[in-house]
LOKOL-301917 format. One record per residue (C-alpha): x, y, z; residue number from 1. Coordinates in pm, 1 decimal. Example, Ala and Ser with C-alpha at 12.3 -4.5 7.8 and 13.67 -1.06 7.14 Angstrom:
<atoms>
<atom xx="1230.0" yy="-450.0" zz="780.0" nr="1"/>
<atom xx="1367.0" yy="-106.0" zz="714.0" nr="2"/>
</atoms>
This chain:
<atoms>
<atom xx="3575.5" yy="628.1" zz="-110.6" nr="1"/>
<atom xx="3683.4" yy="954.1" zz="30.8" nr="2"/>
<atom xx="3485.7" yy="1158.2" zz="-145.6" nr="3"/>
<atom xx="3181.5" yy="998.7" zz="-58.0" nr="4"/>
<atom xx="3270.6" yy="1019.8" zz="324.7" nr="5"/>
<atom xx="3371.6" yy="1384.5" zz="351.5" nr="6"/>
<atom xx="3144.3" yy="1504.4" zz="59.6" nr="7"/>
<atom xx="3423.9" yy="1640.3" zz="-153.7" nr="8"/>
<atom xx="3279.4" yy="1682.2" zz="-522.2" nr="9"/>
<atom xx="2940.2" yy="1776.9" zz="-399.7" nr="10"/>
<atom xx="2769.6" yy="2096.9" zz="-407.6" nr="11"/>
<atom xx="2599.2" yy="2226.6" zz="-100.2" nr="12"/>
<atom xx="2240.5" yy="2260.7" zz="-65.1" nr="13"/>
<atom xx="2222.5" yy="2638.3" zz="-19.6" nr="14"/>
<atom xx="2444.5" yy="2706.7" zz="-315.5" nr="15"/>
<atom xx="2156.8" yy="2552.9" zz="-554.3" nr="16"/>
<atom xx="1953.8" yy="2767.6" zz="-791.0" nr="17"/>
<atom xx="1569.5" yy="2777.1" zz="-807.0" nr="18"/>
<atom xx="1605.8" yy="2613.7" zz="-1139.7" nr="19"/>
<atom xx="1859.0" yy="2303.6" zz="-971.9" nr="20"/>
<atom xx="1621.8" yy="2280.0" zz="-666.8" nr="21"/>
<atom xx="1329.1" yy="2201.7" zz="-929.9" nr="22"/>
<atom xx="1560.7" yy="1959.6" zz="-1102.7" nr="23"/>
<atom xx="1650.9" yy="1818.2" zz="-772.0" nr="24"/>
<atom xx="1309.6" yy="1773.9" zz="-650.0" nr="25"/>
<atom xx="1187.4" yy="1598.1" zz="-1008.1" nr="26"/>
<atom xx="1445.3" yy="1329.4" zz="-979.4" nr="27"/>
<atom xx="1425.3" yy="1282.8" zz="-617.2" nr="28"/>
<atom xx="999.0" yy="1216.3" zz="-660.1" nr="29"/>
<atom xx="1116.9" yy="980.8" zz="-960.1" nr="30"/>
<atom xx="1336.1" yy="768.3" zz="-733.8" nr="31"/>
<atom xx="1052.3" yy="744.9" zz="-452.2" nr="32"/>
<atom xx="843.2" yy="637.1" zz="-718.8" nr="33"/>
<atom xx="1056.5" yy="355.7" zz="-818.5" nr="34"/>
<atom xx="1160.9" yy="262.2" zz="-466.1" nr="35"/>
<atom xx="774.3" yy="220.4" zz="-358.8" nr="36"/>
<atom xx="730.2" yy="4.4" zz="-671.2" nr="37"/>
<atom xx="1035.1" yy="-206.4" zz="-579.7" nr="38"/>
<atom xx="869.4" yy="-258.4" zz="-251.1" nr="39"/>
<atom xx="533.5" yy="-359.6" zz="-390.6" nr="40"/>
<atom xx="734.2" yy="-586.2" zz="-623.5" nr="41"/>
<atom xx="895.1" yy="-768.6" zz="-355.3" nr="42"/>
<atom xx="576.5" yy="-796.5" zz="-132.2" nr="43"/>
<atom xx="339.1" yy="-886.0" zz="-426.3" nr="44"/>
<atom xx="396.7" yy="-1274.9" zz="-395.9" nr="45"/>
<atom xx="357.1" yy="-1331.5" zz="-22.4" nr="46"/>
<atom xx="153.3" yy="-986.5" zz="56.7" nr="47"/>
<atom xx="-38.2" yy="-879.2" zz="-192.9" nr="48"/>
<atom xx="-244.6" yy="-638.5" zz="-60.0" nr="49"/>
<atom xx="46.4" yy="-455.4" zz="144.0" nr="50"/>
<atom xx="144.7" yy="-441.8" zz="-204.4" nr="51"/>
<atom xx="-162.8" yy="-228.6" zz="-362.5" nr="52"/>
<atom xx="-72.7" yy="37.0" zz="-58.6" nr="53"/>
<atom xx="283.0" yy="102.2" zz="-225.0" nr="54"/>
<atom xx="149.9" yy="103.6" zz="-560.3" nr="55"/>
<atom xx="-76.1" yy="356.6" zz="-456.8" nr="56"/>
<atom xx="200.3" yy="564.6" zz="-293.8" nr="57"/>
<atom xx="398.0" yy="543.7" zz="-619.3" nr="58"/>
<atom xx="116.5" yy="666.4" zz="-824.1" nr="59"/>
<atom xx="111.7" yy="963.2" zz="-578.0" nr="60"/>
<atom xx="493.6" yy="1031.2" zz="-619.2" nr="61"/>
<atom xx="418.7" yy="1015.4" zz="-1024.7" nr="62"/>
<atom xx="147.6" yy="1316.2" zz="-971.2" nr="63"/>
<atom xx="407.1" yy="1502.1" zz="-765.6" nr="64"/>
<atom xx="690.4" yy="1472.9" zz="-1043.8" nr="65"/>
<atom xx="428.5" yy="1566.4" zz="-1306.3" nr="66"/>
<atom xx="363.3" yy="1872.7" zz="-1115.1" nr="67"/>
<atom xx="713.5" yy="1959.2" zz="-1083.1" nr="68"/>
<atom xx="780.7" yy="1912.0" zz="-1448.4" nr="69"/>
<atom xx="505.6" yy="2105.4" zz="-1572.0" nr="70"/>
<atom xx="640.6" yy="2394.9" zz="-1341.3" nr="71"/>
<atom xx="996.3" yy="2358.2" zz="-1482.9" nr="72"/>
<atom xx="872.2" yy="2380.3" zz="-1814.3" nr="73"/>
<atom xx="678.4" yy="2724.1" zz="-1781.0" nr="74"/>
<atom xx="1000.9" yy="2865.4" zz="-1597.8" nr="75"/>
<atom xx="1299.1" yy="2707.6" zz="-1744.4" nr="76"/>
<atom xx="1225.2" yy="2518.0" zz="-2040.8" nr="77"/>
<atom xx="1279.6" yy="2166.4" zz="-2145.7" nr="78"/>
<atom xx="1614.1" yy="2075.0" zz="-2067.5" nr="79"/>
<atom xx="1628.7" yy="1965.8" zz="-1705.0" nr="80"/>
<atom xx="1962.8" yy="1886.7" zz="-1534.3" nr="81"/>
<atom xx="2050.8" yy="1593.4" zz="-1392.1" nr="82"/>
<atom xx="2102.7" yy="1646.3" zz="-1029.6" nr="83"/>
<atom xx="2048.9" yy="1350.3" zz="-781.9" nr="84"/>
<atom xx="2054.2" yy="1314.7" zz="-402.6" nr="85"/>
<atom xx="2407.4" yy="1197.9" zz="-414.2" nr="86"/>
<atom xx="2527.0" yy="1511.3" zz="-597.3" nr="87"/>
<atom xx="2415.9" yy="1695.4" zz="-289.9" nr="88"/>
<atom xx="2614.1" yy="1751.9" zz="18.3" nr="89"/>
<atom xx="2392.4" yy="1695.9" zz="354.8" nr="90"/>
<atom xx="2112.2" yy="1586.8" zz="157.0" nr="91"/>
<atom xx="1936.9" yy="1291.8" zz="256.0" nr="92"/>
<atom xx="1995.8" yy="950.3" zz="79.7" nr="93"/>
<atom xx="1799.9" yy="650.3" zz="-11.1" nr="94"/>
<atom xx="1920.6" yy="304.8" zz="-15.6" nr="95"/>
<atom xx="1862.6" yy="118.3" zz="-322.8" nr="96"/>
<atom xx="1590.4" yy="-147.0" zz="-261.3" nr="97"/>
<atom xx="1833.9" yy="-450.8" zz="-349.6" nr="98"/>
<atom xx="2064.8" yy="-321.4" zz="-66.8" nr="99"/>
<atom xx="1787.7" yy="-337.2" zz="169.3" nr="100"/>
<atom xx="1611.1" yy="-672.7" zz="83.2" nr="101"/>
<atom xx="1459.5" yy="-853.2" zz="278.3" nr="102"/>
<atom xx="1266.3" yy="-630.1" zz="470.1" nr="103"/>
<atom xx="959.8" yy="-762.8" zz="679.0" nr="104"/>
<atom xx="645.9" yy="-556.6" zz="618.5" nr="105"/>
<atom xx="648.5" yy="-334.0" zz="894.9" nr="106"/>
<atom xx="1025.4" yy="-243.2" zz="837.4" nr="107"/>
<atom xx="901.2" yy="-133.5" zz="491.9" nr="108"/>
<atom xx="663.3" yy="45.1" zz="613.3" nr="109"/>
<atom xx="857.6" yy="239.6" zz="864.5" nr="110"/>
<atom xx="1077.9" yy="303.0" zz="603.9" nr="111"/>
<atom xx="829.6" yy="471.8" zz="382.7" nr="112"/>
<atom xx="719.4" yy="671.0" zz="693.8" nr="113"/>
<atom xx="1105.4" yy="795.1" zz="712.2" nr="114"/>
<atom xx="1120.1" yy="871.7" zz="320.3" nr="115"/>
<atom xx="838.8" yy="1101.3" zz="367.8" nr="116"/>
<atom xx="978.2" yy="1279.7" zz="659.8" nr="117"/>
<atom xx="1267.4" yy="1363.3" zz="468.0" nr="118"/>
<atom xx="1076.0" yy="1453.6" zz="169.2" nr="119"/>
<atom xx="857.9" yy="1697.3" zz="372.8" nr="120"/>
<atom xx="1180.2" yy="1872.0" zz="546.8" nr="121"/>
<atom xx="1325.9" yy="1899.3" zz="188.0" nr="122"/>
<atom xx="1046.2" yy="2075.6" zz="53.0" nr="123"/>
<atom xx="996.9" yy="2306.2" zz="355.7" nr="124"/>
<atom xx="1373.3" yy="2422.4" zz="321.4" nr="125"/>
<atom xx="1334.0" yy="2437.7" zz="-75.1" nr="126"/>
<atom xx="1033.8" yy="2673.4" zz="-41.1" nr="127"/>
<atom xx="1262.7" yy="2901.8" zz="219.9" nr="128"/>
<atom xx="1498.5" yy="2941.2" zz="-86.8" nr="129"/>
<atom xx="1245.7" yy="3054.8" zz="-374.4" nr="130"/>
<atom xx="1111.2" yy="3360.2" zz="-468.0" nr="131"/>
<atom xx="883.0" yy="3273.6" zz="-740.1" nr="132"/>
<atom xx="547.7" yy="3289.2" zz="-614.0" nr="133"/>
<atom xx="424.7" yy="3001.6" zz="-786.7" nr="134"/>
<atom xx="730.9" yy="2780.1" zz="-718.1" nr="135"/>
<atom xx="683.7" yy="2869.4" zz="-357.7" nr="136"/>
<atom xx="337.5" yy="2773.9" zz="-363.9" nr="137"/>
<atom xx="403.9" yy="2428.3" zz="-534.4" nr="138"/>
<atom xx="680.0" yy="2336.4" zz="-283.6" nr="139"/>
<atom xx="457.2" yy="2433.1" zz="-2.0" nr="140"/>
<atom xx="186.5" yy="2220.6" zz="-117.2" nr="141"/>
<atom xx="391.9" yy="1950.8" zz="-175.8" nr="142"/>
<atom xx="545.9" yy="1976.5" zz="138.6" nr="143"/>
<atom xx="200.4" yy="1966.6" zz="288.7" nr="144"/>
<atom xx="139.0" yy="1658.6" zz="71.5" nr="145"/>
<atom xx="410.1" yy="1498.0" zz="194.9" nr="146"/>
<atom xx="331.2" yy="1547.4" zz="569.7" nr="147"/>
<atom xx="-17.3" yy="1411.3" zz="490.6" nr="148"/>
<atom xx="101.4" yy="1091.3" zz="334.0" nr="149"/>
<atom xx="134.2" yy="923.5" zz="682.8" nr="150"/>
<atom xx="-234.5" yy="940.2" zz="731.9" nr="151"/>
<atom xx="-286.6" yy="870.1" zz="334.8" nr="152"/>
<atom xx="-86.2" yy="575.7" zz="401.5" nr="153"/>
<atom xx="-309.2" yy="483.9" zz="681.6" nr="154"/>
<atom xx="-597.4" yy="536.8" zz="489.2" nr="155"/>
<atom xx="-481.7" yy="301.2" zz="204.5" nr="156"/>
<atom xx="-387.4" yy="28.1" zz="480.7" nr="157"/>
<atom xx="-720.5" yy="40.6" zz="640.1" nr="158"/>
<atom xx="-862.3" yy="-10.4" zz="269.0" nr="159"/>
<atom xx="-637.8" yy="-273.4" zz="131.4" nr="160"/>
<atom xx="-511.6" yy="-464.9" zz="450.2" nr="161"/>
<atom xx="-789.3" yy="-496.0" zz="694.5" nr="162"/>
<atom xx="-702.3" yy="-620.5" zz="1051.3" nr="163"/>
<atom xx="-785.2" yy="-971.2" zz="964.0" nr="164"/>
<atom xx="-561.7" yy="-987.0" zz="632.6" nr="165"/>
<atom xx="-266.6" yy="-760.0" zz="837.2" nr="166"/>
<atom xx="-268.4" yy="-1046.5" zz="1112.6" nr="167"/>
<atom xx="-251.0" yy="-1313.1" zz="830.3" nr="168"/>
<atom xx="50.9" yy="-1094.3" zz="680.7" nr="169"/>
<atom xx="208.4" yy="-1081.4" zz="1007.1" nr="170"/>
<atom xx="179.6" yy="-1456.5" zz="1087.3" nr="171"/>
<atom xx="332.4" yy="-1544.6" zz="741.6" nr="172"/>
<atom xx="608.1" yy="-1323.4" zz="797.6" nr="173"/>
<atom xx="685.5" yy="-1473.3" zz="1117.6" nr="174"/>
<atom xx="660.5" yy="-1803.1" zz="988.2" nr="175"/>
<atom xx="882.1" yy="-1736.0" zz="733.3" nr="176"/>
<atom xx="1114.5" yy="-1589.5" zz="947.9" nr="177"/>
<atom xx="1101.6" yy="-1924.6" zz="1178.6" nr="178"/>
<atom xx="1163.0" yy="-2129.8" zz="862.3" nr="179"/>
<atom xx="1473.4" yy="-1917.0" zz="728.0" nr="180"/>
<atom xx="1660.9" yy="-1837.3" zz="1049.1" nr="181"/>
<atom xx="1511.4" yy="-1963.8" zz="1342.7" nr="182"/>
<atom xx="1526.2" yy="-2333.0" zz="1240.2" nr="183"/>
<atom xx="1847.6" yy="-2363.7" zz="1055.6" nr="184"/>
<atom xx="1989.9" yy="-2141.9" zz="1392.0" nr="185"/>
<atom xx="1872.5" yy="-2363.2" zz="1636.8" nr="186"/>
<atom xx="1966.0" yy="-2702.7" zz="1453.8" nr="187"/>
<atom xx="2313.5" yy="-2522.8" zz="1401.0" nr="188"/>
<atom xx="2331.9" yy="-2469.1" zz="1796.2" nr="189"/>
<atom xx="2215.4" yy="-2774.7" zz="1910.9" nr="190"/>
<atom xx="2480.5" yy="-2969.4" zz="1663.9" nr="191"/>
<atom xx="2731.0" yy="-2716.1" zz="1755.9" nr="192"/>
<atom xx="2660.6" yy="-2741.9" zz="2133.2" nr="193"/>
<atom xx="2598.4" yy="-3064.5" zz="2177.3" nr="194"/>
<atom xx="2786.0" yy="-3275.7" zz="1902.8" nr="195"/>
<atom xx="3130.8" yy="-3139.5" zz="1996.8" nr="196"/>
<atom xx="3107.2" yy="-3209.2" zz="2352.0" nr="197"/>
<atom xx="3208.2" yy="-3531.7" zz="2312.4" nr="198"/>
<atom xx="3554.3" yy="-3473.9" zz="2112.0" nr="199"/>
<atom xx="3671.1" yy="-3147.2" zz="2291.9" nr="200"/>
<atom xx="3633.3" yy="-3316.9" zz="2647.3" nr="201"/>
<atom xx="3761.1" yy="-3651.7" zz="2545.4" nr="202"/>
<atom xx="4079.9" yy="-3451.3" zz="2425.9" nr="203"/>
<atom xx="4076.2" yy="-3268.4" zz="2742.5" nr="204"/>
<atom xx="4073.5" yy="-3568.5" zz="2989.1" nr="205"/>
<atom xx="4272.4" yy="-3743.4" zz="2758.5" nr="206"/>
<atom xx="4560.2" yy="-3515.6" zz="2724.5" nr="207"/>
<atom xx="4517.0" yy="-3276.8" zz="3029.7" nr="208"/>
<atom xx="4684.3" yy="-3013.1" zz="2764.1" nr="209"/>
<atom xx="4456.2" yy="-2714.0" zz="2716.6" nr="210"/>
<atom xx="4611.3" yy="-2614.7" zz="2403.1" nr="211"/>
<atom xx="4562.9" yy="-2943.4" zz="2241.5" nr="212"/>
<atom xx="4240.3" yy="-2928.7" zz="2356.7" nr="213"/>
<atom xx="4165.5" yy="-2591.1" zz="2208.7" nr="214"/>
<atom xx="4301.4" yy="-2697.2" zz="1867.7" nr="215"/>
<atom xx="4074.1" yy="-2996.5" zz="1870.6" nr="216"/>
<atom xx="3760.7" yy="-2760.4" zz="1957.7" nr="217"/>
<atom xx="3840.6" yy="-2543.9" zz="1678.4" nr="218"/>
<atom xx="3877.3" yy="-2816.7" zz="1433.7" nr="219"/>
<atom xx="3537.4" yy="-2983.2" zz="1559.6" nr="220"/>
<atom xx="3388.0" yy="-2627.0" zz="1555.9" nr="221"/>
<atom xx="3471.2" yy="-2502.4" zz="1240.4" nr="222"/>
<atom xx="3462.0" yy="-2822.5" zz="1047.5" nr="223"/>
<atom xx="3127.5" yy="-2896.4" zz="1187.8" nr="224"/>
<atom xx="3018.0" yy="-2528.4" zz="1106.9" nr="225"/>
<atom xx="3138.1" yy="-2575.8" zz="725.5" nr="226"/>
<atom xx="2985.1" yy="-2943.6" zz="694.9" nr="227"/>
<atom xx="2620.0" yy="-2795.8" zz="821.6" nr="228"/>
<atom xx="2625.6" yy="-2501.4" zz="604.3" nr="229"/>
<atom xx="2724.5" yy="-2684.3" zz="276.7" nr="230"/>
<atom xx="2436.3" yy="-2984.1" zz="366.7" nr="231"/>
<atom xx="2166.7" yy="-2724.3" zz="454.6" nr="232"/>
<atom xx="2254.4" yy="-2529.6" zz="119.3" nr="233"/>
<atom xx="2250.3" yy="-2842.2" zz="-97.2" nr="234"/>
<atom xx="1967.9" yy="-3050.4" zz="84.6" nr="235"/>
<atom xx="1695.6" yy="-2759.9" zz="-12.6" nr="236"/>
<atom xx="1637.2" yy="-2491.4" zz="-228.4" nr="237"/>
<atom xx="1356.3" yy="-2354.2" zz="-66.2" nr="238"/>
<atom xx="1122.2" yy="-2331.5" zz="-384.2" nr="239"/>
<atom xx="904.4" yy="-2611.0" zz="-297.0" nr="240"/>
<atom xx="941.9" yy="-2627.1" zz="104.5" nr="241"/>
<atom xx="890.0" yy="-2227.3" zz="119.7" nr="242"/>
<atom xx="1211.4" yy="-2246.2" zz="369.2" nr="243"/>
<atom xx="1369.9" yy="-1907.6" zz="208.1" nr="244"/>
<atom xx="1706.4" yy="-1868.6" zz="38.6" nr="245"/>
<atom xx="1949.5" yy="-2157.9" zz="74.6" nr="246"/>
<atom xx="2242.5" yy="-1904.7" zz="91.2" nr="247"/>
<atom xx="2071.4" yy="-1741.7" zz="431.1" nr="248"/>
<atom xx="1960.3" yy="-2092.3" zz="575.0" nr="249"/>
<atom xx="2327.9" yy="-2235.8" zz="484.9" nr="250"/>
<atom xx="2518.8" yy="-1918.3" zz="645.3" nr="251"/>
<atom xx="2287.9" yy="-1958.8" zz="952.7" nr="252"/>
<atom xx="2306.1" yy="-2277.2" zz="1041.4" nr="253"/>
<atom xx="2712.4" yy="-2264.5" zz="998.6" nr="254"/>
<atom xx="2766.2" yy="-2017.7" zz="1181.9" nr="255"/>
<atom xx="2550.6" yy="-2089.2" zz="1473.8" nr="256"/>
<atom xx="2711.4" yy="-2458.7" zz="1452.0" nr="257"/>
<atom xx="3053.1" yy="-2292.9" zz="1441.0" nr="258"/>
<atom xx="2960.8" yy="-2065.5" zz="1765.9" nr="259"/>
<atom xx="2810.1" yy="-2367.7" zz="1942.3" nr="260"/>
<atom xx="3119.9" yy="-2561.7" zz="1941.1" nr="261"/>
<atom xx="3350.3" yy="-2263.9" zz="2014.2" nr="262"/>
<atom xx="3170.8" yy="-2158.9" zz="2295.2" nr="263"/>
<atom xx="3311.3" yy="-2430.1" zz="2525.7" nr="264"/>
<atom xx="3633.8" yy="-2464.6" zz="2314.6" nr="265"/>
<atom xx="3795.7" yy="-2103.3" zz="2366.0" nr="266"/>
<atom xx="3801.2" yy="-2148.7" zz="2778.1" nr="267"/>
<atom xx="4067.8" yy="-2348.7" zz="2678.8" nr="268"/>
<atom xx="4255.0" yy="-2077.0" zz="2611.4" nr="269"/>
<atom xx="4290.0" yy="-2040.9" zz="2965.7" nr="270"/>
<atom xx="4643.8" yy="-2242.6" zz="3048.7" nr="271"/>
<atom xx="4529.3" yy="-2403.5" zz="3387.2" nr="272"/>
<atom xx="4335.7" yy="-2706.5" zz="3301.4" nr="273"/>
<atom xx="4092.0" yy="-2745.2" zz="3553.3" nr="274"/>
<atom xx="4032.8" yy="-2368.6" zz="3570.3" nr="275"/>
<atom xx="3932.1" yy="-2392.1" zz="3181.4" nr="276"/>
<atom xx="3734.2" yy="-2741.3" zz="3233.0" nr="277"/>
<atom xx="3502.9" yy="-2548.5" zz="3495.7" nr="278"/>
<atom xx="3435.2" yy="-2230.4" zz="3259.9" nr="279"/>
<atom xx="3368.4" yy="-2470.5" zz="2968.7" nr="280"/>
<atom xx="3124.2" yy="-2678.7" zz="3186.1" nr="281"/>
<atom xx="2982.0" yy="-2343.0" zz="3273.1" nr="282"/>
<atom xx="2943.3" yy="-2231.1" zz="2906.3" nr="283"/>
<atom xx="2799.8" yy="-2565.1" zz="2827.9" nr="284"/>
<atom xx="2550.9" yy="-2524.9" zz="3088.9" nr="285"/>
<atom xx="2418.7" yy="-2194.2" zz="2942.5" nr="286"/>
<atom xx="2433.9" yy="-2315.4" zz="2606.9" nr="287"/>
<atom xx="2185.5" yy="-2575.1" zz="2680.5" nr="288"/>
<atom xx="1959.9" yy="-2341.0" zz="2846.5" nr="289"/>
<atom xx="1963.6" yy="-2120.8" zz="2545.1" nr="290"/>
<atom xx="1851.3" yy="-2368.7" zz="2311.4" nr="291"/>
<atom xx="1576.8" yy="-2451.6" zz="2559.0" nr="292"/>
<atom xx="1475.6" yy="-2098.9" zz="2558.0" nr="293"/>
<atom xx="1447.4" yy="-2067.1" zz="2175.8" nr="294"/>
<atom xx="1263.1" yy="-2381.8" zz="2140.6" nr="295"/>
<atom xx="990.0" yy="-2251.1" zz="2358.7" nr="296"/>
<atom xx="987.4" yy="-1909.6" zz="2269.4" nr="297"/>
<atom xx="958.9" yy="-1978.0" zz="1846.4" nr="298"/>
<atom xx="868.7" yy="-2345.0" zz="1821.0" nr="299"/>
<atom xx="621.0" yy="-2337.1" zz="2087.3" nr="300"/>
<atom xx="769.6" yy="-2624.2" zz="2300.1" nr="301"/>
<atom xx="684.0" yy="-2657.3" zz="2646.9" nr="302"/>
<atom xx="1022.6" yy="-2507.9" zz="2841.2" nr="303"/>
<atom xx="1046.5" yy="-2781.4" zz="3079.1" nr="304"/>
<atom xx="1022.3" yy="-3070.7" zz="2834.0" nr="305"/>
<atom xx="1252.0" yy="-2882.1" zz="2555.7" nr="306"/>
<atom xx="1523.8" yy="-2842.7" zz="2885.5" nr="307"/>
<atom xx="1484.8" yy="-3217.3" zz="2979.1" nr="308"/>
<atom xx="1551.8" yy="-3312.5" zz="2615.4" nr="309"/>
<atom xx="1834.2" yy="-3070.3" zz="2566.5" nr="310"/>
<atom xx="2019.3" yy="-3107.9" zz="2920.8" nr="311"/>
<atom xx="1983.6" yy="-3509.2" zz="2895.9" nr="312"/>
<atom xx="2116.9" yy="-3512.7" zz="2559.0" nr="313"/>
<atom xx="2389.3" yy="-3279.5" zz="2641.4" nr="314"/>
<atom xx="2488.0" yy="-3470.5" zz="2967.0" nr="315"/>
<atom xx="2505.4" yy="-3790.9" zz="2784.3" nr="316"/>
<atom xx="2705.0" yy="-3667.0" zz="2507.7" nr="317"/>
<atom xx="2952.0" yy="-3490.9" zz="2795.1" nr="318"/>
<atom xx="2931.5" yy="-3809.9" zz="2993.1" nr="319"/>
<atom xx="3056.5" yy="-4013.6" zz="2677.9" nr="320"/>
<atom xx="3337.4" yy="-3767.3" zz="2616.5" nr="321"/>
<atom xx="3477.0" yy="-3773.8" zz="2991.4" nr="322"/>
<atom xx="3452.3" yy="-4152.4" zz="3014.7" nr="323"/>
<atom xx="3640.1" yy="-4200.2" zz="2640.8" nr="324"/>
<atom xx="3907.6" yy="-3943.5" zz="2740.4" nr="325"/>
<atom xx="3965.1" yy="-4133.7" zz="3075.2" nr="326"/>
<atom xx="3998.1" yy="-4476.4" zz="2914.1" nr="327"/>
</atoms>
């Protein structure tokens, strides 16, 4: 771990020979081609036109690799030493595609742009360290090619992803985000914020003890979060409904349910009962308005209708808790 953080056991870029620089360039082009194909595979099912863009970019990386290998053979023979990015201190790194999934289309495009810019800087610096004319020319040509990839990617996008398809893909991506994260998160926030009102405030007014109220609030919030999370995972695997990974939905709904309940439970850390209750009431007000905002922003529910529904429901549950607590 320390060796990765501080660069122990790595070579500096300045210490590499021309042979090692070429070997590093070859492995880098191979890795970039794999990454682009991984992006294409990840987009193929839902965004087939954008996937074609990354397939084409992967083919370009293959062409760069072949040119580098041909030059290496002429200068150094058939044996190419294994030198990768992680072996060189200060060299840019690429995250494996499985670490950065899932990515939205725009995120993937920005990632590709960053990859090309990094590759351009590498070839510029590598060319400065070479004395062989043919090697320097190839590295300079590759630097120009990497710099021109942004425009090439734009041209490929125009060819494979015209305006109407891009709009459709963005709409599909937004819909998937809502189904996987927004809807479960909203359900969890509503359940955590509203359903825990009654037990928390009933305990508060029944005992007038902030510590006991806090314990009830913690139990209600965490218990509801676990229950909602497991229910979401078990209820739909997402394959037929298209709602996405059940694990992601379960974590989202579970966490938001817990946070929704803890919001008005944690004020009871304040030892003074009426101060804690006043703070909890203010937190409830903001929680309910946050729910109304999310409904309006992502679910296209008119704001005042959403606010009326949420505030009315919250007020009824709050009132029930106070009445039960004072019984």
